A tleap script that builds the chain and sets N, CA, C and O, in Angstrom:
source leaprc.protein.ff14SB
mol = sequence {
  NMET GLU ILE LEU THR ARG PRO THR ALA SER
  LEU ASP GLY LEU ARG LEU PRO TRP SER TRP
  CYS GLY ARG CYS GLN ARG THR TYR PRO THR
  GLY ALA CYS ARG MET VAL ARG PHE ARG ALA
  ASP ALA LEU HIE PRO HIE PRO ALA PRO LEU
  GLU LEU CYS PRO TYR HIE ASP CYS SER GLY
  SER MET ALA HIE TYR GLN TRP PRO TRP ALA
  ASN ILE ARG LEU GLN HIE PRO GLU TYR PRO
  VAL THR PRO SER GLN GLY ILE VAL TYR VAL
  CARG
}
set mol.1.N position { 44.689 -39.283 -38.976 }
set mol.1.CA position { 45.055 -39.653 -40.320 }
set mol.1.C position { 43.777 -39.943 -41.095 }
set mol.1.O position { 42.884 -40.626 -40.595 }
set mol.2.N position { 43.692 -39.437 -42.284 }
set mol.2.CA position { 42.521 -39.602 -43.134 }
set mol.2.C position { 42.991 -40.144 -44.478 }
set mol.2.O position { 43.938 -39.612 -45.057 }
set mol.3.N position { 42.343 -41.197 -44.986 }
set mol.3.CA position { 42.723 -41.767 -46.274 }
set mol.3.C position { 41.624 -41.470 -47.279 }
set mol.3.O position { 40.462 -41.812 -47.061 }
set mol.4.N position { 41.994 -40.838 -48.371 }
set mol.4.CA position { 41.069 -40.515 -49.447 }
set mol.4.C position { 41.535 -41.213 -50.710 }
set mol.4.O position { 42.729 -41.459 -50.882 }
set mol.5.N position { 40.610 -41.532 -51.586 }
set mol.5.CA position { 40.967 -42.099 -52.879 }
set mol.5.C position { 40.594 -41.092 -53.947 }
set mol.5.O position { 39.436 -40.695 -54.069 }
set mol.6.N position { 41.588 -40.684 -54.720 }
set mol.6.CA position { 41.327 -39.745 -55.804 }
set mol.6.C position { 40.594 -40.505 -56.903 }
set mol.6.O position { 41.021 -41.595 -57.281 }
set mol.7.N position { 39.497 -39.952 -57.424 }
set mol.7.CA position { 38.754 -40.677 -58.452 }
set mol.7.C position { 39.594 -40.870 -59.711 }
set mol.7.O position { 40.428 -40.035 -60.062 }
set mol.8.N position { 39.352 -41.980 -60.368 }
set mol.8.CA position { 40.036 -42.272 -61.618 }
set mol.8.C position { 39.440 -41.413 -62.720 }
set mol.8.O position { 38.223 -41.367 -62.898 }
set mol.9.N position { 40.302 -40.740 -63.449 }
set mol.9.CA position { 39.839 -39.890 -64.543 }
set mol.9.C position { 39.373 -40.751 -65.707 }
set mol.9.O position { 39.923 -41.828 -65.940 }
set mol.10.N position { 38.383 -40.295 -66.426 }
set mol.10.CA position { 37.961 -40.989 -67.640 }
set mol.10.C position { 37.524 -39.954 -68.664 }
set mol.10.O position { 36.813 -38.998 -68.352 }
set mol.11.N position { 37.958 -40.165 -69.865 }
set mol.11.CA position { 37.606 -39.274 -70.957 }
set mol.11.C position { 36.992 -40.121 -72.058 }
set mol.11.O position { 37.591 -41.104 -72.495 }
set mol.12.N position { 35.810 -39.750 -72.506 }
set mol.12.CA position { 35.136 -40.527 -73.543 }
set mol.12.C position { 35.906 -40.445 -74.855 }
set mol.12.O position { 36.156 -39.360 -75.381 }
set mol.13.N position { 36.276 -41.611 -75.371 }
set mol.13.CA position { 36.916 -41.679 -76.674 }
set mol.13.C position { 38.397 -41.358 -76.699 }
set mol.13.O position { 39.020 -41.451 -77.756 }
set mol.14.N position { 38.976 -40.989 -75.581 }
set mol.14.CA position { 40.400 -40.659 -75.550 }
set mol.14.C position { 41.140 -41.678 -74.697 }
set mol.14.O position { 40.620 -42.170 -73.696 }
set mol.15.N position { 42.360 -41.981 -75.110 }
set mol.15.CA position { 43.184 -42.890 -74.305 }
set mol.15.C position { 43.780 -42.123 -73.144 }
set mol.15.O position { 44.306 -41.023 -73.318 }
set mol.16.N position { 43.697 -42.697 -71.974 }
set mol.16.CA position { 44.269 -42.069 -70.789 }
set mol.16.C position { 45.749 -42.395 -70.692 }
set mol.16.O position { 46.168 -43.483 -71.086 }
set mol.17.N position { 46.545 -41.475 -70.175 }
set mol.17.CA position { 47.943 -41.819 -69.909 }
set mol.17.C position { 47.999 -42.769 -68.715 }
set mol.17.O position { 47.230 -42.632 -67.763 }
set mol.18.N position { 48.904 -43.719 -68.777 }
set mol.18.CA position { 49.020 -44.728 -67.730 }
set mol.18.C position { 50.323 -44.572 -66.977 }
set mol.18.O position { 51.323 -44.097 -67.515 }
set mol.19.N position { 50.291 -44.980 -65.723 }
set mol.19.CA position { 51.485 -45.012 -64.887 }
set mol.19.C position { 51.683 -46.437 -64.400 }
set mol.19.O position { 50.755 -47.246 -64.401 }
set mol.20.N position { 52.906 -46.728 -63.984 }
set mol.20.CA position { 53.281 -48.056 -63.506 }
set mol.20.C position { 53.899 -47.902 -62.132 }
set mol.20.O position { 54.740 -47.027 -61.929 }
set mol.21.N position { 53.498 -48.735 -61.185 }
set mol.21.CA position { 54.043 -48.695 -59.828 }
set mol.21.C position { 55.230 -49.651 -59.744 }
set mol.21.O position { 55.089 -50.846 -60.007 }
set mol.22.N position { 56.379 -49.134 -59.383 }
set mol.22.CA position { 57.575 -49.948 -59.272 }
set mol.22.C position { 57.569 -50.875 -58.072 }
set mol.22.O position { 58.395 -51.785 -57.992 }
set mol.23.N position { 56.662 -50.665 -57.147 }
set mol.23.CA position { 56.594 -51.534 -55.960 }
set mol.23.C position { 55.746 -52.776 -56.236 }
set mol.23.O position { 56.198 -53.897 -56.005 }
set mol.24.N position { 54.519 -52.585 -56.729 }
set mol.24.CA position { 53.645 -53.734 -56.996 }
set mol.24.C position { 53.663 -54.148 -58.469 }
set mol.24.O position { 53.128 -55.201 -58.816 }
set mol.25.N position { 54.265 -53.342 -59.333 }
set mol.25.CA position { 54.441 -53.607 -60.760 }
set mol.25.C position { 53.123 -53.721 -61.517 }
set mol.25.O position { 52.999 -54.505 -62.458 }
set mol.26.N position { 52.137 -52.924 -61.090 }
set mol.26.CA position { 50.849 -52.878 -61.781 }
set mol.26.C position { 50.619 -51.474 -62.319 }
set mol.26.O position { 51.250 -50.516 -61.875 }
set mol.27.N position { 49.715 -51.365 -63.272 }
set mol.27.CA position { 49.436 -50.081 -63.911 }
set mol.27.C position { 48.113 -49.501 -63.425 }
set mol.27.O position { 47.255 -50.204 -62.891 }
set mol.28.N position { 47.981 -48.200 -63.631 }
set mol.28.CA position { 46.769 -47.477 -63.259 }
set mol.28.C position { 46.735 -46.182 -64.058 }
set mol.28.O position { 47.779 -45.710 -64.509 }
set mol.29.N position { 45.547 -45.597 -64.240 }
set mol.29.CA position { 45.477 -44.314 -64.946 }
set mol.29.C position { 46.248 -43.245 -64.172 }
set mol.29.O position { 46.107 -43.124 -62.955 }
set mol.30.N position { 47.048 -42.486 -64.878 }
set mol.30.CA position { 47.836 -41.434 -64.242 }
set mol.30.C position { 46.908 -40.475 -63.504 }
set mol.30.O position { 45.895 -40.033 -64.048 }
set mol.31.N position { 47.255 -40.166 -62.287 }
set mol.31.CA position { 46.445 -39.265 -61.465 }
set mol.31.C position { 45.645 -39.992 -60.401 }
set mol.31.O position { 45.234 -39.387 -59.411 }
set mol.32.N position { 45.418 -41.299 -60.596 }
set mol.32.CA position { 44.711 -42.076 -59.575 }
set mol.32.C position { 45.678 -42.349 -58.432 }
set mol.32.O position { 46.834 -42.698 -58.669 }
set mol.33.N position { 45.224 -42.197 -57.212 }
set mol.33.CA position { 46.083 -42.482 -56.059 }
set mol.33.C position { 45.232 -42.570 -54.800 }
set mol.33.O position { 44.060 -42.193 -54.790 }
set mol.34.N position { 45.846 -43.073 -53.747 }
set mol.34.CA position { 45.262 -43.003 -52.408 }
set mol.34.C position { 46.012 -41.897 -51.694 }
set mol.34.O position { 47.242 -41.901 -51.654 }
set mol.35.N position { 45.289 -40.965 -51.138 }
set mol.35.CA position { 45.914 -39.827 -50.482 }
set mol.35.C position { 45.716 -39.934 -48.972 }
set mol.35.O position { 44.590 -40.059 -48.490 }
set mol.36.N position { 46.812 -39.885 -48.243 }
set mol.36.CA position { 46.770 -39.930 -46.784 }
set mol.36.C position { 47.057 -38.524 -46.282 }
set mol.36.O position { 48.104 -37.948 -46.576 }
set mol.37.N position { 46.122 -37.983 -45.528 }
set mol.37.CA position { 46.303 -36.648 -44.948 }
set mol.37.C position { 46.452 -36.798 -43.443 }
set mol.37.O position { 45.670 -37.490 -42.790 }
set mol.38.N position { 47.453 -36.146 -42.915 }
set mol.38.CA position { 47.724 -36.211 -41.483 }
set mol.38.C position { 47.168 -34.974 -40.792 }
set mol.38.O position { 47.078 -33.904 -41.394 }
set mol.39.N position { 46.800 -35.126 -39.533 }
set mol.39.CA position { 46.311 -33.987 -38.754 }
set mol.39.C position { 47.478 -33.118 -38.331 }
set mol.39.O position { 48.568 -33.616 -38.047 }
set mol.40.N position { 47.248 -31.841 -38.291 }
set mol.40.CA position { 48.283 -30.904 -37.840 }
set mol.40.C position { 48.482 -31.044 -36.333 }
set mol.40.O position { 47.543 -31.324 -35.587 }
set mol.41.N position { 49.723 -30.842 -35.907 }
set mol.41.CA position { 50.027 -30.820 -34.481 }
set mol.41.C position { 51.078 -29.739 -34.241 }
set mol.41.O position { 51.429 -29.000 -35.162 }
set mol.42.N position { 51.576 -29.643 -33.028 }
set mol.42.CA position { 52.521 -28.578 -32.679 }
set mol.42.C position { 53.815 -28.669 -33.485 }
set mol.42.O position { 54.375 -27.642 -33.869 }
set mol.43.N position { 54.291 -29.870 -33.743 }
set mol.43.CA position { 55.537 -30.036 -34.496 }
set mol.43.C position { 55.352 -29.950 -36.006 }
set mol.43.O position { 56.285 -29.613 -36.734 }
set mol.44.N position { 54.146 -30.255 -36.470 }
set mol.44.CA position { 53.854 -30.266 -37.904 }
set mol.44.C position { 52.573 -29.470 -38.161 }
set mol.44.O position { 51.509 -30.064 -38.340 }
set mol.45.N position { 52.656 -28.132 -38.182 }
set mol.45.CA position { 51.440 -27.339 -38.348 }
set mol.45.C position { 50.813 -27.468 -39.740 }
set mol.45.O position { 49.609 -27.262 -39.891 }
set mol.46.N position { 51.608 -27.803 -40.751 }
set mol.46.CA position { 51.099 -27.948 -42.121 }
set mol.46.C position { 51.668 -29.228 -42.733 }
set mol.46.O position { 52.529 -29.156 -43.610 }
set mol.47.N position { 51.204 -30.398 -42.287 }
set mol.47.CA position { 51.770 -31.648 -42.803 }
set mol.47.C position { 51.413 -31.865 -44.275 }
set mol.47.O position { 50.292 -31.588 -44.702 }
set mol.48.N position { 52.373 -32.359 -45.031 }
set mol.48.CA position { 52.151 -32.640 -46.450 }
set mol.48.C position { 51.370 -33.945 -46.597 }
set mol.48.O position { 51.612 -34.895 -45.852 }
set mol.49.N position { 50.440 -34.004 -47.545 }
set mol.49.CA position { 49.731 -35.265 -47.772 }
set mol.49.C position { 50.664 -36.284 -48.419 }
set mol.49.O position { 51.617 -35.920 -49.108 }
set mol.50.N position { 50.383 -37.538 -48.194 }
set mol.50.CA position { 51.171 -38.629 -48.750 }
set mol.50.C position { 50.334 -39.303 -49.828 }
set mol.50.O position { 49.231 -39.774 -49.551 }
set mol.51.N position { 50.849 -39.353 -51.060 }
set mol.51.CA position { 50.139 -39.998 -52.162 }
set mol.51.C position { 50.707 -41.397 -52.365 }
set mol.51.O position { 51.906 -41.571 -52.585 }
set mol.52.N position { 49.819 -42.395 -52.287 }
set mol.52.CA position { 50.212 -43.795 -52.411 }
set mol.52.C position { 49.612 -44.411 -53.667 }
set mol.52.O position { 48.653 -43.888 -54.237 }
set mol.53.N position { 50.190 -45.523 -54.085 }
set mol.53.CA position { 49.670 -46.308 -55.204 }
set mol.53.C position { 48.176 -46.560 -54.974 }
set mol.53.O position { 47.771 -46.801 -53.837 }
set mol.54.N position { 47.347 -46.512 -56.022 }
set mol.54.CA position { 45.905 -46.697 -55.825 }
set mol.54.C position { 45.490 -48.110 -55.418 }
set mol.54.O position { 44.356 -48.304 -54.979 }
set mol.55.N position { 46.371 -49.097 -55.549 }
set mol.55.CA position { 46.028 -50.455 -55.125 }
set mol.55.C position { 46.143 -50.551 -53.604 }
set mol.55.O position { 47.175 -50.202 -53.029 }
set mol.56.N position { 45.084 -51.022 -52.963 }
set mol.56.CA position { 45.028 -51.027 -51.500 }
set mol.56.C position { 46.012 -51.990 -50.850 }
set mol.56.O position { 46.322 -51.840 -49.668 }
set mol.57.N position { 46.505 -52.970 -51.587 }
set mol.57.CA position { 47.483 -53.894 -51.009 }
set mol.57.C position { 48.925 -53.458 -51.280 }
set mol.57.O position { 49.860 -54.212 -51.013 }
set mol.58.N position { 49.106 -52.251 -51.804 }
set mol.58.CA position { 50.441 -51.712 -52.089 }
set mol.58.C position { 50.630 -50.424 -51.295 }
set mol.58.O position { 49.718 -49.602 -51.209 }
set mol.59.N position { 51.794 -50.256 -50.728 }
set mol.59.CA position { 52.069 -49.037 -49.964 }
set mol.59.C position { 53.146 -48.193 -50.641 }
set mol.59.O position { 53.849 -47.430 -49.980 }
set mol.60.N position { 53.271 -48.330 -51.958 }
set mol.60.CA position { 54.280 -47.581 -52.702 }
set mol.60.C position { 53.943 -46.102 -52.787 }
set mol.60.O position { 52.821 -45.732 -53.131 }
set mol.61.N position { 54.909 -45.268 -52.476 }
set mol.61.CA position { 54.745 -43.822 -52.570 }
set mol.61.C position { 54.813 -43.406 -54.034 }
set mol.61.O position { 55.668 -43.881 -54.781 }
set mol.62.N position { 53.912 -42.519 -54.440 }
set mol.62.CA position { 53.916 -42.035 -55.820 }
set mol.62.C position { 55.213 -41.296 -56.134 }
set mol.62.O position { 55.696 -41.343 -57.265 }
set mol.63.N position { 55.772 -40.622 -55.152 }
set mol.63.CA position { 56.998 -39.853 -55.368 }
set mol.63.C position { 58.187 -40.758 -55.682 }
set mol.63.O position { 59.111 -40.343 -56.381 }
set mol.64.N position { 58.172 -41.990 -55.174 }
set mol.64.CA position { 59.312 -42.886 -55.361 }
set mol.64.C position { 59.082 -43.992 -56.382 }
set mol.64.O position { 60.036 -44.445 -57.015 }
set mol.65.N position { 57.851 -44.435 -56.556 }
set mol.65.CA position { 57.599 -45.629 -57.356 }
set mol.65.C position { 56.806 -45.403 -58.637 }
set mol.65.O position { 56.661 -46.343 -59.419 }
set mol.66.N position { 56.292 -44.216 -58.887 }
set mol.66.CA position { 55.482 -43.980 -60.082 }
set mol.66.C position { 56.372 -43.763 -61.301 }
set mol.66.O position { 57.274 -42.925 -61.285 }
set mol.67.N position { 56.107 -44.531 -62.358 }
set mol.67.CA position { 56.828 -44.402 -63.623 }
set mol.67.C position { 55.816 -44.232 -64.746 }
set mol.67.O position { 54.758 -44.861 -64.712 }
set mol.68.N position { 56.109 -43.397 -65.742 }
set mol.68.CA position { 55.228 -43.341 -66.913 }
set mol.68.C position { 55.235 -44.691 -67.645 }
set mol.68.O position { 56.293 -45.295 -67.824 }
set mol.69.N position { 54.083 -45.149 -68.056 }
set mol.69.CA position { 53.966 -46.426 -68.752 }
set mol.69.C position { 54.795 -46.422 -70.036 }
set mol.69.O position { 55.333 -47.459 -70.424 }
set mol.70.N position { 54.903 -45.289 -70.688 }
set mol.70.CA position { 55.690 -45.200 -71.924 }
set mol.70.C position { 57.153 -45.566 -71.670 }
set mol.70.O position { 57.788 -46.177 -72.530 }
set mol.71.N position { 57.693 -45.208 -70.519 }
set mol.71.CA position { 59.081 -45.560 -70.193 }
set mol.71.C position { 59.247 -47.069 -70.025 }
set mol.71.O position { 60.261 -47.633 -70.436 }
set mol.72.N position { 58.268 -47.713 -69.429 }
set mol.72.CA position { 58.330 -49.165 -69.247 }
set mol.72.C position { 58.238 -49.857 -70.604 }
set mol.72.O position { 58.916 -50.857 -70.839 }
set mol.73.N position { 57.405 -49.332 -71.492 }
set mol.73.CA position { 57.256 -49.923 -72.827 }
set mol.73.C position { 58.518 -49.771 -73.664 }
set mol.73.O position { 58.757 -50.580 -74.560 }
set mol.74.N position { 59.325 -48.758 -73.396 }
set mol.74.CA position { 60.594 -48.636 -74.123 }
set mol.74.C position { 61.493 -49.836 -73.835 }
set mol.74.O position { 62.219 -50.297 -74.716 }
set mol.75.N position { 61.444 -50.336 -72.615 }
set mol.75.CA position { 62.240 -51.504 -72.238 }
set mol.75.C position { 61.564 -52.820 -72.635 }
set mol.75.O position { 62.229 -53.837 -72.833 }
set mol.76.N position { 60.236 -52.784 -72.746 }
set mol.76.CA position { 59.462 -53.989 -73.076 }
set mol.76.C position { 58.457 -53.655 -74.180 }
set mol.76.O position { 57.276 -53.462 -73.891 }
set mol.77.N position { 58.899 -53.583 -75.431 }
set mol.77.CA position { 57.967 -53.228 -76.518 }
set mol.77.C position { 56.850 -54.251 -76.723 }
set mol.77.O position { 55.863 -53.961 -77.397 }
set mol.78.N position { 56.998 -55.445 -76.147 }
set mol.78.CA position { 55.949 -56.459 -76.277 }
set mol.78.C position { 54.749 -56.167 -75.372 }
set mol.78.O position { 53.694 -56.777 -75.546 }
set mol.79.N position { 54.886 -55.255 -74.418 }
set mol.79.CA position { 53.772 -54.890 -73.548 }
set mol.79.C position { 52.765 -54.055 -74.333 }
set mol.79.O position { 53.151 -53.319 -75.241 }
set mol.80.N position { 51.470 -54.159 -73.994 }
set mol.80.CA position { 50.439 -53.435 -74.755 }
set mol.80.C position { 50.525 -51.917 -74.559 }
set mol.80.O position { 51.019 -51.432 -73.541 }
set mol.81.N position { 50.036 -51.190 -75.551 }
set mol.81.CA position { 49.999 -49.727 -75.466 }
set mol.81.C position { 49.076 -49.305 -74.334 }
set mol.81.O position { 49.406 -48.415 -73.550 }
set mol.82.N position { 47.922 -49.946 -74.256 }
set mol.82.CA position { 46.977 -49.695 -73.168 }
set mol.82.C position { 46.983 -50.915 -72.255 }
set mol.82.O position { 46.438 -51.958 -72.617 }
set mol.83.N position { 47.590 -50.800 -71.078 }
set mol.83.CA position { 47.700 -51.958 -70.189 }
set mol.83.C position { 46.383 -52.266 -69.486 }
set mol.83.O position { 45.458 -51.455 -69.480 }
set mol.84.N position { 46.321 -53.442 -68.900 }
set mol.84.CA position { 45.157 -53.850 -68.112 }
set mol.84.C position { 45.437 -53.588 -66.644 }
set mol.84.O position { 46.537 -53.846 -66.155 }
set mol.85.N position { 44.439 -53.076 -65.948 }
set mol.85.CA position { 44.602 -52.840 -64.517 }
set mol.85.C position { 44.626 -54.171 -63.779 }
set mol.85.O position { 43.917 -55.111 -64.137 }
set mol.86.N position { 45.460 -54.233 -62.739 }
set mol.86.CA position { 45.536 -55.418 -61.906 }
set mol.86.C position { 46.515 -56.469 -62.405 }
set mol.86.O position { 46.801 -57.422 -61.681 }
set mol.87.N position { 47.034 -56.327 -63.613 }
set mol.87.CA position { 48.001 -57.272 -64.174 }
set mol.87.C position { 49.406 -56.830 -63.786 }
set mol.87.O position { 49.726 -55.644 -63.867 }
set mol.88.N position { 50.242 -57.765 -63.366 }
set mol.88.CA position { 51.632 -57.453 -63.020 }
set mol.88.C position { 52.461 -57.453 -64.299 }
set mol.88.O position { 52.476 -58.435 -65.042 }
set mol.89.N position { 53.147 -56.346 -64.545 }
set mol.89.CA position { 54.063 -56.209 -65.677 }
set mol.89.C position { 55.466 -56.078 -65.102 }
set mol.89.O position { 55.823 -55.038 -64.549 }
set mol.90.N position { 56.261 -57.137 -65.234 }
set mol.90.CA position { 57.600 -57.162 -64.653 }
set mol.90.C position { 58.523 -56.260 -65.453 }
set mol.90.O position { 58.509 -56.274 -66.684 }
set mol.91.N position { 59.318 -55.485 -64.754 }
set mol.91.CA position { 60.256 -54.590 -65.424 }
set mol.91.C position { 61.467 -55.357 -65.712 }
set mol.91.O position { 62.417 -54.819 -66.280 }
savepdb mol mol.pdb
quit
């Protein structure tokens, strides 16, 4: 098993799209994740990588827990347009 961290994208002068993790309830730039790659074996010759929340203390799968930040803001208009990383935003 190999764990990789996808680098966080940054664009000068442009706002990045944000995602929200439903497991730890924190935000991160969309596309950032921890990727777990498994070694191939006889039963799994081409194992799919597992993408996890970029926070190391969270084991939320991106496929199950990733939400666009815009969707969370529809329910909570008091939340900022550009969230802060590491802050818990309760849904």
